[in-house]
C-alpha positions in Angstrom: 97.5 94.7 83.6 100.2 92.3 82.5 103.3 93.6 80.8 105.0 90.2 80.6 104.6 87.6 77.9 103.0 85.0 80.2 99.4 85.2 81.4 97.3 83.0 83.7 93.5 82.8 83.6 92.9 82.9 87.3 94.3 83.8 90.7 93.0 81.6 93.6 93.0 82.9 97.2 92.4 80.1 99.6 93.1 78.9 103.2 96.2 76.9 104.1 94.1 74.1 105.6 95.5 70.8 104.3 92.1 69.1 104.5 91.0 71.1 101.5 94.1 71.2 99.4 93.4 68.1 97.3 89.8 68.8 96.6 90.5 72.4 95.6 93.5 71.4 93.5 91.5 68.7 91.7 88.6 71.1 91.0 90.6 74.1 89.9 93.1 72.1 87.8 90.1 71.0 85.7 88.5 74.5 85.6 91.9 76.2 84.8 93.9 73.4 83.0 96.4 76.0 81.8 97.3 76.8 85.4 96.5 79.5 87.9 98.3 81.6 90.5 97.7 80.5 94.1 97.8 82.6 97.3 97.2 80.4 100.4 96.9 82.0 103.8 95.2 81.0 107.1 91.6 82.1 106.9 91.5 82.8 103.1 90.0 86.3 102.8 90.1 86.9 106.6 93.3 89.0 106.6 92.1 90.9 103.5 89.2 92.2 105.7 91.2 92.5 108.9 93.7 95.0 110.3 95.5 97.3 107.9 98.9 95.6 108.1 97.6 92.1 107.3 95.2 93.5 104.7 98.0 95.5 102.9 100.3 92.4 102.9 97.7 90.2 101.3 96.5 92.9 98.9 100.1 93.3 97.8 100.3 89.6 97.0 97.2 89.7 94.9 98.2 92.9 93.1 101.6 91.4 92.3 99.9 88.4 90.6 97.7 90.8 88.7 100.8 92.8 87.6 102.9 89.8 86.6 100.4 87.4 85.2 97.2 89.5 84.5 94.6 87.0 85.7 91.1 87.6 84.2 89.5 86.0 87.3 90.1 86.2 91.0 88.8 83.1 92.8 88.0 83.5 96.6 87.6 80.3 98.6 86.4 79.9 102.2 85.7 76.7 103.9 83.9 74.9 106.7 85.5 74.5 110.1 88.2 77.1 109.5 90.6 77.4 112.5 91.3 81.1 111.7 87.7 81.8 112.6 87.6 79.6 115.7 86.4 76.4 113.9 82.7 75.3 113.4 82.1 75.3 117.2 82.1 79.1 117.0 78.8 79.1 115.1 75.3 78.1 116.1 74.9 75.8 113.1 76.4 74.7 109.8 74.0 77.0 108.1 75.1 80.0 110.2 78.7 79.2 109.5 78.1 79.0 105.8 76.1 82.3 105.8 78.9 84.0 107.8 81.6 82.8 105.3 79.4 83.8 102.4 79.2 87.3 103.9 83.0 87.3 104.2 83.3 86.4 100.5 80.9 89.2 99.6 82.8 91.7 101.6 86.1 90.6 100.0 84.5 90.8 96.6 83.4 94.4 97.2 86.9 95.3 98.4 88.5 93.8 95.3 86.0 95.3 92.9 87.0 98.7 94.1 90.7 98.0 93.3 90.2 95.8 90.2 86.8 96.8 88.7 87.5 94.9 85.4 88.4 91.6 87.0 85.8 88.9 87.5 85.4 87.7 91.1 84.2 84.1 91.8 83.3 82.9 95.3 83.4 79.4 96.6 82.8 77.5 99.9 84.3 74.1 100.5 82.7 71.6 102.9 84.5 68.9 104.8 82.2 66.4 103.0 84.0 67.2 99.8 81.4 69.5 98.3 82.4 72.8 96.7 79.6 75.4 96.5 79.8 78.4 94.2 78.1 81.6 95.4 76.8 84.2 93.1 74.1 86.9 93.3 72.5 85.5 96.4 72.3 82.0 95.2 74.6 78.9 95.6 75.3 76.0 93.3 77.1 72.7 93.9 80.0 72.6 91.5 82.0 69.7 92.8 81.1 66.7 95.0 84.1 64.5 96.0 81.7 62.0 97.4 80.4 61.3 93.9 83.8 62.1 92.2 82.2 64.3 89.6 83.5 67.6 88.1 
């Protein structure tokens, strides 16, 4: 865990896509007002689940945050129309895309739980419409809707 005197509540892993930066920042700044570590890479969890070299690099970034700042929660965020996955046109429907990304989040959660069994993992999916969905135990919940400007 954290041997330093500073601690953050959460570590957020998200995609680099600029279209989601503001909505995610606005949401997580309210959820974690004391701040959070941020790892932002193309595809979010994609490289974590990919080839060994990319997976090792990303895992090292996450583990460094855990070592230095001891987050209690790791937040995984995937989003609609991700270029690293070939954009939305690569899927038969919005529902198929969302289900695929939920599966990616589940796989990443399983991987991280093997390395960090005591750390809580939260999974989110951001839509271009401004909605943020939270996935847990086979269900989903709307937690933020930019269209209605509610948190």
